C-alpha positions, 0 to 999 in steps of 0.5 A: 493599459486598462484593457491589458491589466483587466486581461491579466486579472482575468487570466490570473483568476482563471488559473486560480480556478483551474484544477491541477489534475496533472498533479492530483492524479499522479501516483507519485504525489502521495502527500497530495493524494492524502488530501484528496481522501479527506472528503471520502466517507463510508462506504468506500472500496480500496484495492491492494496489490503486491509484488508486481515486479517482473510481471508486466503483463500480469500487473497491467491486467490486474490494474485494469481489473482493479479500475473496473471496480472503481475503488477510491484508492490503491495501496501497493504493498511493495516490490514495484520494481526489480532493481532500484534504478531510474529505468526500472521506476520509469517502466513502472510508472509507464505501466501504471499510467491507467491509474487515475485515482490516489495511489499509496506505495509501501516500500519493498526489498526490491524497491531499494535492495537494502541500499542507501542509494536504493532508498535515495532513488525511491524517495526521489520517485514519490512526494511522501509526507515529511519525506519518510518511507513510512507514513499514515493517513485517515480516510473517514474514521479509519487510520491507515499506517504504512511501514518500512520493513526494509529500513532495519532489514525485517525490523521496525525499530528506532525512530520508526518504532517510536513514531509507530507507537505514538501514532497508534496510542494517540489515535482512538479510531475503531479501525486501525489498519497496518500495511508493510511489505514483509509479513509478520507471520507466514504459512507453514509451507512458505519459502519466506519462513525465517526471511520475513519479520519472523527473522527476529521472532522476539522483535516481531512479537513485540510489534504484534503485542503493540498491535494488540494493545492498541486495537489494530484490526488487520495487517496487510503485507506482500513479499510472499508471492501468494495469498494467505490469511490467518488470524492471530490473537484476534488480528487479521493477517493478510498476505497478498503478493500475487501482483505479477512476480513469480508465484511461490505456492500451488494454486490450492495454497494461494499461488495465483495472480490476484489483487484484494478488493476491500470494502469498508461499510462503516461497521466492518470490513469485507475483503475479496480476493480477485484473480486475473479472470475477475473471479472471487477466489477467497473472502474475509471479514474484519469486524 
């Protein structure tokens, strides 16, 4: 009996000290991945990819390229799948199996298809903070905010807007970064003009003014299948939608498959746009 109890105690202690790698490394467990980042301090890198749906081979290659750079985490800017169903999500997670670092999803229009059922299916795929499609987290002294541009169909409104205002106003970090699927501003030749957040210009401008007022440094989005950079009223707006979905522009206008590697140095952010071949196509600096 004594030996049995002693053996049971040893097993219990062993279990307590075994790291739960299967959960910690799962890209589904966003809440746990946020906890994993609390020990990170600058300098660090993170990767951005957007709009990988319908581009399995490209997405697989880009993930391989991303992991070669050893970033601390990955943010996907939405449209991970084509249509919201369990089979599509199963395929996405299978393609994403090589990812062994924290992963943070941003909901896209294809991910939920603007349906309550689509949103429910999406929420079943990830363990999200408070079960919301929008959330925030800190990495060192940088505030990361992911938004849901699909809940109100190209608007940030109601409960989400109140949460956004409160989160931005009550955080005094030097670097505040926003991530959402639909861009606030698109290029003049974009096929997404009038279909992104500019569908409701006055509400888009309200959000932009909130960003100015609260010191947001940069806004990253997808949806437009290309790379675009522009600076509006001091805020850097970057579109990175070249993760595998059909391209919407010529190569000269950012229409190439890519991801963005972002380096936070502690006093500034440096971005590199890297294509399928691993070549740097564009760079930007956020100070």
